[in-house]
C-alpha positions in Angstrom: -0.1 -0.4 0.2 2.6 2.2 0.9 3.8 1.7 -2.6 0.9 2.8 -4.5 1.5 6.5 -5.5 -0.8 9.6 -3.9 -4.1 9.7 -6.7 -5.1 6.0 -5.8 -4.4 5.7 -0.9 -7.4 7.6 -0.3 -9.6 5.4 -3.2 -8.2 2.0 -1.3 -9.1 4.2 1.9 -12.5 4.7 1.1 -13.3 1.3 0.3 -11.6 0.0 3.6 -13.5 2.5 6.0 -16.4 2.3 4.6 -17.2 -0.3 2.1 -20.1 -1.1 3.4 -21.7 2.4 2.4 -21.3 1.3 -1.3 -23.7 -1.7 -1.3 -26.6 0.6 -1.3 -25.5 3.1 -3.2 -24.5 0.9 -6.6 -28.1 0.4 -6.9 -28.5 3.9 -8.4 -28.8 5.2 -11.9 -25.4 6.7 -13.1 -21.6 5.2 -11.9 -19.4 8.0 -11.8 -15.7 7.4 -10.8 -14.9 10.3 -9.2 -10.9 11.0 -8.4 -10.3 11.9 -4.5 -7.4 14.4 -5.0 -8.5 16.4 -1.7 -7.1 12.8 0.1 -10.5 12.2 2.0 -14.1 12.3 0.6 -17.5 13.8 1.6 -21.3 12.6 2.2 -22.3 15.1 -0.6 -19.3 13.3 -2.8 -20.8 9.6 -2.1 -24.1 10.7 -2.0 -24.5 12.5 -6.0 -21.0 12.0 -7.0 -21.0 7.8 -6.6 -24.3 7.3 -6.0 -26.0 9.2 -8.6 -28.1 11.6 -6.1 -31.1 11.7 -4.7 -34.0 9.7 -7.6 -36.7 11.1 -8.6 -37.9 15.0 -7.8 -37.1 14.7 -3.9 -34.2 16.9 -2.2 -31.5 16.0 -0.8 -31.9 16.5 2.9 -29.6 14.3 5.3 -27.5 11.3 5.8 -27.7 8.9 9.0 -24.0 7.3 9.4 -23.4 4.8 10.9 -26.1 2.8 11.9 -28.8 3.2 14.9 -25.5 4.6 17.2 -25.0 7.1 14.2 -25.9 10.5 14.0 -28.0 12.4 11.4 -25.7 15.0 10.0 -28.1 17.9 7.4 -27.5 18.4 4.0 -25.8 21.9 4.7 -22.4 19.3 6.9 -22.9 17.1 4.0 -19.5 18.6 3.2 -17.9 17.3 6.1 -15.4 14.7 5.1 -15.4 11.4 6.2 -13.5 10.5 9.4 -13.7 9.3 13.0 -12.4 12.4 13.7 -14.5 14.9 11.9 -18.4 12.4 11.9 -17.7 13.1 15.8 -17.0 16.7 16.0 -20.9 17.2 14.3 -22.1 14.4 16.7 -22.4 11.3 13.7 -19.4 8.4 14.0 -18.5 5.9 11.7 -19.4 2.9 13.7 -20.1 0.4 10.6 -19.6 2.3 7.9 -23.0 1.8 7.2 -24.9 5.7 5.4 -28.2 6.1 4.7 -29.3 8.7 2.4 -32.8 11.2 3.8 -34.4 12.8 1.2 -37.5 15.9 2.2 -40.1 13.6 2.3 -38.2 11.2 5.2 -39.6 12.7 8.8 -36.4 13.3 11.5 -38.5 12.7 14.5 -39.9 9.1 12.7 -36.2 8.5 11.6 -34.7 9.2 15.8 -37.8 7.1 16.8 -36.7 4.7 14.4 -33.4 4.3 15.1 -33.9 4.2 19.0 -35.9 1.8 18.8 -33.2 -0.6 17.4 -30.7 0.4 20.2 -33.0 0.0 23.1 -34.1 -3.4 22.4 -30.3 -4.1 22.3 -29.1 -2.9 25.8 -28.2 -5.4 28.5 -29.8 -4.0 31.0 -26.6 -4.1 33.4 -26.6 0.2 33.6 -29.7 1.8 34.3 -29.4 5.3 32.3 -28.9 3.1 29.6 -31.8 0.5 30.7 -34.1 3.3 31.8 -33.1 6.8 29.3 -33.5 4.9 25.9 -36.3 3.4 27.2 -37.7 7.3 28.7 -36.0 8.9 25.6 -38.4 5.7 22.7 -41.6 6.8 25.0 -40.8 10.6 24.7 -41.0 10.1 20.7 -43.4 8.1 20.6 -45.7 10.6 21.9 -44.4 13.1 19.7 -45.5 11.3 17.1 -48.6 10.5 18.2 -49.4 13.5 18.4 -49.7 14.1 22.0 -46.5 15.9 22.2 -45.8 19.0 24.8 -43.1 21.6 24.4 -41.4 20.2 27.5 -40.7 17.4 26.2 -38.2 18.6 24.0 -35.6 20.0 27.0 -36.5 16.3 29.3 -35.6 14.4 25.9 -32.6 16.3 25.7 -31.2 16.2 28.9 -32.0 12.0 28.8 -29.9 12.2 26.1 -27.4 13.4 27.2 -26.6 11.8 30.4 -27.6 9.0 28.9 -25.1 9.2 26.6 -22.6 10.7 29.6 -23.2 7.8 32.1 -23.7 4.3 31.0 -21.1 2.2 30.9 -20.7 0.6 27.2 -20.8 1.5 23.7 -24.4 1.2 23.1 -25.2 3.2 25.9 -23.4 5.6 25.2 -23.5 6.2 21.1 -27.9 5.5 21.3 -28.6 8.9 21.8 -26.7 10.5 19.3 -29.9 10.1 16.6 -32.3 12.2 18.9 -29.4 14.5 19.8 -28.6 15.3 16.0 -32.4 15.6 14.7 -32.9 18.0 17.8 -29.5 19.9 17.0 -30.1 20.3 13.0 -34.0 19.5 12.8 -35.4 20.9 16.5 -38.4 22.7 14.0 -39.5 19.5 12.6 -40.1 18.5 16.9 -41.5 22.0 17.7 -43.4 21.6 13.9 -44.8 17.6 15.7 -45.9 19.4 18.6 -48.1 22.3 16.8 -49.8 18.9 15.3 -48.4 18.7 11.9 -45.8 16.2 10.2 -44.2 18.6 8.1 -43.4 15.0 6.6 -46.1 13.6 6.4 -45.4 10.5 7.7 -46.0 10.3 11.4 -49.9 8.7 10.8 -51.6 10.5 13.5 -50.7 13.8 12.1 -52.5 13.8 8.7 -55.2 12.3 7.2 -56.1 11.6 3.3 -59.1 13.7 1.1 -60.2 13.2 -2.1 -59.9 16.0 -4.7 -62.2 17.5 -7.3 -60.0 15.4 -9.8 -62.0 12.0 -8.8 -63.5 10.2 -11.6 -65.2 7.9 -10.1 -63.0 4.9 -10.8 -63.5 2.6 -7.7 -59.6 1.5 -7.4 -59.5 3.1 -4.0 -62.5 1.7 -2.9 -61.2 -1.4 -4.7 -58.4 -1.7 -2.8 -59.1 0.1 0.6 -58.4 -2.6 2.8 -60.9 -1.4 6.0 -63.8 0.0 3.5 -63.0 3.5 5.0 -64.0 4.8 0.8 -67.8 4.1 0.1 -68.2 1.8 -3.3 -69.4 5.1 -6.3 -69.4 4.5 -9.6 -68.4 7.6 -10.9 -68.9 10.0 -8.5 -66.5 11.3 -6.2 -65.2 9.2 -3.9 -64.9 10.4 -0.1 -62.8 8.8 3.2 -64.1 8.4 6.4 -61.3 9.5 8.3 -62.7 7.4 11.5 -61.9 4.2 9.4 -58.6 5.6 7.9 -55.7 3.5 8.9 -54.0 5.9 7.6 -52.2 2.9 4.6 -51.2 5.5 1.6 -52.8 2.5 -0.7 -55.6 4.7 -2.0 -52.7 7.5 -3.2 -50.8 4.9 -4.5 -54.1 3.2 -6.5 -55.4 6.3 -7.9 -54.5 7.1 -11.7 -56.1 10.8 -11.2 -53.1 11.7 -8.4 -57.0 12.2 -6.4 -55.6 11.9 -3.2 -54.1 14.3 -1.0 -52.4 14.2 2.3 -52.1 17.0 5.1 
């Protein structure tokens, strides 16, 4: 390795350190071969140059680096170099080398809840801060995602995350709060919007409603596919969704040929 020229060493370093990130990213449409003359690579270069960018019309929002115990880096910090020290300085970590790309359809509160549910389940229970702290944090996140959050929850959530990080005995407990802390730091406005009763990404089921617009042609596809019968079968007439029955499974929107189903 030492005998190789300088232009090849950074590429080899990338494959060794974050090799597992290439597996999901290489499923994108284009495969350019950038030269990392600067000696390091950034999340933005991985997403846009190697991965081909965000699919469709969506916008690059963030990357979750390092697996369930990693941190969420907003797109504005995607110029950060992918190495141990740089990622740690912004609240993330190298972890096992995974890199999850998030676009503007992803809810950051739900992302934090999802990853914390995994680490909480994996806690051995030996130390109180990891065993109880992760459980209490998860309860608060679930409360917020279910539309029952209060402004005081954010202060408590942040305090629990910091204390769990500082006082846990093992690496899992010390890093489990990372998704919570980074989303609170970089996407706090999303938490506040949830507490106000709205999910900006329209992902949290308790905070969204489905409505059929005037573009409906009465093809009945939504009524036929609805798993709970929340849409009455009315051929050639504008359909309606019974919000008291609807489970917000998104089936009606996906099958509608006229894009007449609106999510609010």
